N, C-alpha and C positions, 0 to 999 in steps of 0.2 A: 278441684274437679275430679270426677271419677275417670277411671281408665278402662279401656277395652279389655275384656278378659275372655279366654278360651278355656272352657271347663269340660271335663268328661262326664257324661251322663249315660244312663243305661241305653238310651236310644241312639247314642252317637256322641256328638259334641254340642255344647251350648255356647253360642256367641253372644256375650253380654255387651250391648252397645249403650253406653251412658247417654242419658237424655239431657245432660247439662252441657253438652258441647255442640259446636256446629257440625252439621252432617258431613261436610267434606272432610273435616278434621277426623271425625270418627272413622270414616271409610279409609282414610290414609293410614291411620294407626292400626286398623284391622288388617290391612294389606301387609304392613310391616311384620306383624305378629304371625300371620298366616305363612308368609314367606320363610320365617325362621323355623317354622314347625311343619313345613310342607310334607316331609317324608313320614311324619307321624299321623297327619290328619287326612291325607289324600284318600278320596273315595268314601269318606264317612258321610253319615246323615247329619244334617245341621239344623238346629233350631235357633231362631233369632229372638233375643230378648231386648226389646226397645224401650222397656219401662213405660213412662208416660209421654213419650215423644209422639207428636202428631205427624207421623211419617206419611208421606204421600204414596200413591200407587206408582208414580214414576220412580221415586227413590227406592221403593221396595223391589219393583221389577228389575231395576238396574242392578241392585245388589245381588239379587238371586241369580241373575245371568252372570255377573262377575264371579260369584262363588263357583258356579258350575263350570264356566269356561276356563277360569284361571287356576282353580284348585280341585276340580272334580268333586265338589261338595254339593250334595243334593239337599236343598232346603225343604223341610217337611212340616214346619210349623212356625207360627209367629206368636210371641208372647208380649202382651202389652195391655194398656188400660185405656188409651185414648180412642175416642170414636173414629178419628181419622185413620188410625192404625187398623181398626176393624174393617173399615171400608177398603183400605189398601189390601188387606189380607183376602177379602172377598174378590177383589180384582185379580189378584195373583193366584186364586184358587187354593189358598193355604188355610188350614184350620187355625183357629186362634184361641188362646187361653190367657187368663190374667195371672196365672201363677207358674213359675218355672218348675221343671221336673226336679225331683230329689236327686242329689248326688249319690253315686254308688258308695257303699261302705268301704270298698277296697279300690283305690285308684292306681291300678298297676297297668292301665292301658294308656291311651293317648290323652294327655292333658298338657296344655301349654299355657298355664295361667300365671299372670303377674298379680293376681289378687292378693293384697296385703293380708287378708284374713286367712290365707292358706297356711298350714302348719310349716314352720321354718325348718323342722328336722324330720321331714317325711322320707326317711331312708328305707330302702328295700334291701334286706340281707338274704342272700341265697348261698346254699352250699351245693354246688353242682358245676359240671363242665357244660359250657354252651357249645353244642356241636354244630357242624356245618348244616346250614339251612334253618337253624333255630334263631329266634329273635327275642330279646328281652327288652321291654320298654317300660318306663316308669316315670311318673311325675315326682321328681325328687332325686336324691342320691342313690346310686346302686353300689352295694358292697358285695362282691362276688368272691366266694372261697372256692376257687377252681380255675380252670383255664377257659379261654375263649378261642376256639379253634378257627382256622381259616374257613371262610364261608359263613361264619356266624356273625351276628351283630348285637351290640348292646347300645341302647339309646336312652338317655336320661336328661331331664331338664336341670338336674344338679350335677354333682361330681360323679365320676366312675372310679371305683377302687377295686383292683383285681389282685387278690392274693394268689397269684399264679402267673401263667404266661398268656399275654394278650397278643394273639396272632390274627384275629378277625378285624371287624370294623367296630369302632367305638365313636359315639357322638355324645359329648357332654354339652350341657348348656343348650339343649335343643330348642328351648323357647327364646333364645337370644342372649343369655347371660354369658358375657365374655370373661367373667371372673372364675368360671368353673374350670376344673382340672381333671386330668386323666392320670391315674397313678397305677402302676403295676410292678410286681416283683420283676418280671421280664417283659419289657415293652417292645414288642416286635409286630406291630399291627400292619394289616394290609392298608388300612386308611384310618385316620383319626380326624374328627371334626370337633371344634369347640365353637359354639354359636355358629357364625357364618364362615369361619376359617377352616380350611381343609389342608391336610398334609398327608402325603402318601409315602410308602416305603420305596426305596430305589429299586430299579429293575434288576440290579446286580444281585449276586448271591446273598442270602440272608446273613447278617453279621452274627457273631457268636452271642450267646446269651449274656446279659449284663451281670456284673458281679454285685451290683447294688440296685435296689428299687429306683425307678425313675419316674419323673412327673412331666407331663406335657401341659403347657400353659401358654396363654397368649401374652406376648411381649412385643411392643413396638409393631403392632398390627401383623404379627407372624406367630405361628406356633413354634415354640422352642421346647426341646426335651433336655432336661438336666437331671443329674443325680438327686434323689430325694434328700440326701444328707447335705447338699449345698443350698437348700432353701433357707 
């Protein structure tokens, strides 16, 4: 069976809802993936791709309301091929098309996709310091040659590797992958997240910079920080 996927498109995000699963199962899976990527997608425009599913007006209107109320996602189009889906789109006041929009050539914005066709090594390499108020987001791994200052954030659906000091916020595995890691020469973040797990720096004075690179990873349902050499 196909899986729900969340993809970045020029118009916002594309929610791909497989037509070979029960509707309640599709909605439940979509909620799980949206919750894992809420800080990436919140406030975006959303298009729904239901394939050849005979979606009803009640199902469509309920999902549109759920997306808006629960995730601040405004649905602006329905993609499908079934006549029932066309009638549902008319009921909801949504334009309908039979073909999904093209993906952008550069996917460095918000994408939280578990699509197996996605490139496995979609890394973004940057040579810069991420300053307070700046945000770097990418579908894949981020490799940063520079520092992440307090007040800055780095969010990736893959790993985060910082060749410098990480003092801001870092969120790896933003689409829900608990196997992702955060690695830094000096790991002193304000907050780190891996999938749905969160760890914060203590309120006490900042500890001295580490002598060795460190890695943050999920072990036994907690985020643990260990020297990279001990892996």
